[in-house]
C-alpha positions in Angstrom: 0.0 0.0 0.0 1.4 3.4 -1.1 2.2 6.0 1.6 0.3 9.3 1.5 1.9 12.4 3.0 -0.7 14.8 4.5 0.9 18.2 4.9 -0.8 20.6 7.2 0.6 24.2 7.5 -0.7 26.0 10.5 -0.5 29.4 12.2 -2.5 30.4 15.4 -5.4 28.0 14.9 -5.8 26.7 18.4 -9.6 26.9 18.1 -9.8 24.7 15.0 -6.7 22.5 15.1 -8.0 19.6 17.1 -11.0 19.2 14.9 -8.7 19.1 11.8 -6.3 16.6 13.4 -9.1 14.3 14.7 -10.5 14.1 11.1 -7.0 13.2 9.8 -5.9 10.6 12.3 -9.1 8.7 11.9 -8.7 8.1 8.1 -9.9 4.7 6.8 -6.7 4.7 4.6 -4.0 3.9 7.2 -0.7 4.2 5.5 -0.3 7.9 6.0 2.2 10.3 7.5 1.0 13.6 8.9 3.4 16.5 8.6 2.4 19.5 10.8 4.3 22.6 9.9 3.9 25.2 12.7 4.7 28.5 11.0 5.8 30.4 14.1 2.4 30.2 16.0 2.1 32.3 19.1 -0.9 30.7 20.6 -1.4 27.1 21.9 -1.1 25.5 18.4 2.5 24.3 18.8 1.6 22.5 22.1 -1.5 20.9 20.5 0.8 19.6 17.6 3.3 18.1 20.1 0.4 16.6 22.1 -1.0 14.7 19.1 2.5 13.6 18.0 3.0 11.9 21.3 -0.2 9.9 20.7 0.3 9.0 17.1 3.6 8.0 15.7 2.5 8.9 12.1 2.7 12.6 13.1 5.8 14.6 12.5 5.9 18.2 13.8 8.1 20.9 12.4 8.3 24.2 14.2 9.7 27.1 12.2 9.9 30.8 12.1 6.9 32.5 10.4 7.3 32.6 6.7 3.8 32.2 5.3 1.7 29.3 4.2 3.7 28.7 1.0 7.0 28.4 2.8 5.3 25.9 5.2 3.9 23.8 2.4 7.3 23.8 0.6 9.0 22.7 3.8 6.4 20.0 4.3 7.0 18.7 0.7 10.8 18.5 1.3 10.3 16.5 4.5 7.7 14.2 3.1 8.5 10.5 2.4 5.2 9.4 0.7 4.7 8.6 -2.9 1.6 10.9 -2.9 0.9 14.2 -1.2 -2.2 16.0 -0.1 -2.5 19.4 1.5 -5.1 20.2 4.2 -5.5 23.6 5.7 -5.4 23.6 9.5 -8.8 25.2 10.1 -10.5 22.8 7.7 -11.5 19.2 8.3 -12.2 16.1 6.2 -14.4 13.0 6.1 -12.9 9.7 7.4 -12.7 8.4 3.8 -11.0 11.5 2.4 -7.7 9.8 1.6 -9.3 6.5 0.5 -11.6 8.2 -2.0 -8.7 10.2 -3.4 -6.4 7.3 -3.7 -9.0 5.0 -5.2 -9.8 7.5 -7.9 -6.1 8.1 -8.8 -5.1 4.4 -8.9 -8.2 3.0 -10.7 -7.9 5.7 -13.4 -4.1 5.8 -13.7 -4.0 9.6 -13.1 -1.4 12.1 -11.8 -3.9 14.0 -9.6 -7.1 12.9 -7.9 -9.6 15.6 -7.0 -12.8 15.5 -4.9 -15.7 17.8 -4.0 -15.9 20.2 -1.1 -18.3 21.9 1.2 -17.9 25.5 2.3 -18.9 25.7 6.0 -19.2 28.4 8.6 -17.8 28.3 12.2 -21.0 26.5 13.3 -20.5 23.7 10.8 -23.4 24.9 8.6 -22.8 24.1 4.9 -23.2 27.4 3.1 -22.4 26.0 -0.4 -21.1 22.8 -2.0 -19.2 21.9 -5.1 -21.9 19.4 -5.9 -24.3 22.2 -6.5 -22.3 23.5 -9.5 -20.9 20.3 -11.1 -24.2 18.9 -12.3 -22.8 15.4 -11.7 -24.4 12.4 -9.9 -23.2 11.5 -6.4 -19.8 9.6 -6.6 -19.7 10.2 -10.4 -16.1 10.0 -11.8 -14.8 12.2 -14.6 -11.3 11.9 -16.1 -9.6 14.8 -17.9 -6.9 14.0 -20.5 -4.0 16.1 -21.7 -5.2 19.5 -23.0 -8.7 18.9 -21.6 -7.1 19.6 -18.2 -6.1 23.1 -19.1 -9.5 23.9 -20.8 -11.3 22.6 -17.7 -9.1 24.7 -15.4 -10.0 27.8 -17.4 -13.7 27.1 -17.3 -13.7 25.7 -13.8 -16.9 23.8 -14.2 -15.6 21.0 -12.0 -11.9 21.6 -11.0 -11.2 24.6 -8.8 -8.0 26.1 -7.3 -8.8 24.7 -3.9 -6.4 22.2 -2.3 -8.6 19.1 -2.0 -6.4 17.0 -4.3 -4.0 14.1 -4.1 -0.9 14.5 -6.1 1.7 12.2 -7.4 4.8 13.6 -5.9 6.7 13.9 -9.2 4.3 16.4 -10.7 4.6 18.9 -7.9 6.5 22.2 -7.9 7.3 24.6 -5.1 4.7 27.2 -4.1 5.7 30.8 -4.7 6.4 32.3 -1.3 5.5 35.6 0.1 2.3 36.1 -1.9 -1.4 35.4 -1.6 -3.5 33.6 -4.3 -0.5 31.3 -4.7 -2.8 28.4 -5.6 -3.7 30.0 -9.0 -0.3 29.8 -10.5 0.6 26.5 -8.6 -2.5 24.9 -10.2 -1.7 26.0 -13.8 1.9 24.9 -13.6 1.2 21.6 -11.9 -1.7 20.8 -14.2 0.7 21.3 -17.2 2.8 18.5 -15.8 -0.1 16.1 -15.9 -1.4 13.6 -18.5 -4.6 12.6 -16.6 -6.6 14.1 -13.8 -9.6 12.4 -12.1 -12.4 14.1 -10.2 -14.8 12.1 -7.9 -18.0 13.9 -7.1 -18.1 13.2 -3.4 -17.7 16.1 -0.9 -15.0 14.9 1.5 -13.4 18.2 2.3 -14.9 20.9 4.5 -13.5 24.3 3.8 -14.0 26.7 6.7 -14.6 30.4 6.0 -13.9 32.6 9.0 -14.7 36.3 9.2 -11.0 37.1 9.9 -9.5 34.6 7.4 -7.1 35.8 4.7 -9.7 35.5 2.0 -11.9 38.2 3.5 -9.2 40.8 3.7 -8.7 43.4 0.9 -5.4 45.2 1.5 -3.5 46.7 -1.3 -1.1 43.8 -1.3 -4.0 41.3 -1.4 -5.4 43.0 -4.5 -2.0 43.3 -6.2 -1.2 39.7 -5.5 -4.6 38.8 -7.1 -3.8 40.8 -10.1 -0.3 39.3 -10.5 -1.7 35.8 -10.2 -4.5 36.2 -12.8 -2.3 38.1 -15.2 0.5 35.5 -15.0 -2.0 32.7 -15.5 -3.4 34.5 -18.6 0.1 34.9 -20.0 1.0 31.2 -19.4 -2.1 30.0 -21.2 -1.7 32.6 -24.0 1.8 31.5 -24.8 1.4 27.7 -24.3 -2.2 27.0 -25.3 -3.2 29.6 -28.0 -6.0 27.3 -29.1 -7.8 28.1 -25.8 -7.6 31.9 -26.2 -11.4 32.3 -26.1 -11.7 30.5 -22.8 -8.6 32.3 -21.5 -10.2 35.6 -22.2 -13.4 34.5 -20.5 -11.5 33.4 -17.5 -9.7 36.8 -17.4 -13.0 38.6 -17.6 -14.4 36.7 -14.6 -11.2 37.3 -12.6 -11.3 41.0 -13.6 -14.9 41.2 -12.3 -13.8 39.6 -9.1 -10.9 41.9 -8.6 -12.9 45.0 -9.6 -15.6 44.1 -7.1 -13.1 43.8 -4.3 -11.7 47.1 -5.4 -15.1 48.7 -5.3 -15.6 47.4 -1.8 -12.7 49.5 -0.6 -13.8 52.6 -2.6 -11.0 52.1 -5.2 -8.6 53.9 -2.9 -5.3 52.4 -4.3 -4.1 54.1 -7.4 -1.8 51.2 -8.2 -4.6 48.7 -8.1 -6.8 50.9 -10.4 -3.9 51.0 -12.9 -3.6 47.2 -12.8 -7.3 46.7 -13.4 -7.0 49.1 -16.4 -4.4 46.8 -17.9 -6.8 43.8 -17.7 -9.7 45.9 -19.1 -7.4 46.9 -22.0 -6.6 43.3 -22.8 -10.3 42.4 -22.8 -11.2 45.4 -25.0 -8.5 44.6 -27.5 -9.7 41.0 -27.9 -13.3 42.1 -28.2 -12.5 44.4 -31.1 -11.8 41.3 -33.3 -13.7 38.5 -31.6 -16.8 40.1 -30.2 -19.3 37.7 -31.6 -17.7 34.4 -30.4 -17.0 35.9 -27.0 -20.4 37.3 -26.3 -21.9 33.9 -27.3 -20.3 32.2 -24.2 -21.0 35.0 -21.7 -24.1 35.5 -19.6 -26.1 38.8 -19.6 -24.2 40.2 -16.6 -20.8 39.4 -18.1 -21.9 40.9 -21.4 -23.0 44.1 -19.8 -19.6 44.3 -18.0 -17.7 43.8 -21.2 -19.8 46.4 -23.0 -19.1 49.0 -20.2 -15.4 48.1 -20.1 -15.3 49.2 -23.7 -17.4 52.4 -23.5 -17.6 53.7 -20.0 -15.4 52.4 -17.2 -17.1 54.6 -14.5 -20.4 53.1 -15.3 -18.8 49.7 -15.2 -17.7 50.4 -11.6 -21.1 51.8 -10.8 -22.8 48.6 -12.0 -20.5 46.5 -9.8 -21.2 48.7 -6.8 -24.9 48.5 -7.3 -24.7 44.7 -7.7 -22.7 44.4 -4.5 -25.3 46.5 -2.7 -28.1 44.3 -3.9 -26.2 41.2 -2.8 -25.6 42.6 0.7 -29.3 43.5 1.0 -30.2 39.9 -0.1 -32.1 41.1 -3.2 -30.0 38.9 -5.5 
């Protein structure tokens, strides 16, 4: 039986860590090593890690100076001894058959990566959304993506997302970029380019916790610039290596631009540098639309079409539309 290395980077998660670890040590797939990388925590998290390591000899604890989640993941990969690797965030938790479902999907379909579904949960364990709601697949249905299908699917994201609920063959992995947010966006593209086959099993075994103070809810200037850099680099990688997917690349860029612009609206567009970066994305979209408007509009919904139209003719109205849409969402009207 192959060994799976479960890498868990952590920083000040004493409220959530036990739940995460309990879900990991009780896996039905037993040949695992659990690598806990304490990224300079200042709460009781290091003590909890050491406590669990004393009770389970499959657990290895690494205490390091704070360097961010990417540096912790990279260190975990270097210290791992398994043939396969999976990452779990320390405030998330998984089902008991998490590893078993991932491993079965990968081995039975001769794939480089195995992916599964996820639930988004709040701090009270309420499921607020689920990947099964958007895949339109049957429960436990299995889908395999081959070669260039992998990149097309990553752009469309009908099934595969940038989240970390995946089992990887160790030899397809690369290091995460350190010191930035949204690191999963570029990591996913580059790793997927190394793969010949990826399998997805439509079973929600991963529970992704959204906290009010989590990184994904912050909108600092660095957060927004990191987001821009990630989506722009992804666009350029696909443009240069997969020109046949330019239409889907532009659609993906439009969706990411909308997301970045909406975050920018929420902070009143107060950072000039961020405004300039968004203008770069809008310029790319507008240039493509000049020569490919008909085929692009065919694959966009009405909201996206309106956004593209306003990007071309009135950027201020574009931002006004996003602000109004955000207000309607916050009031529960849409």
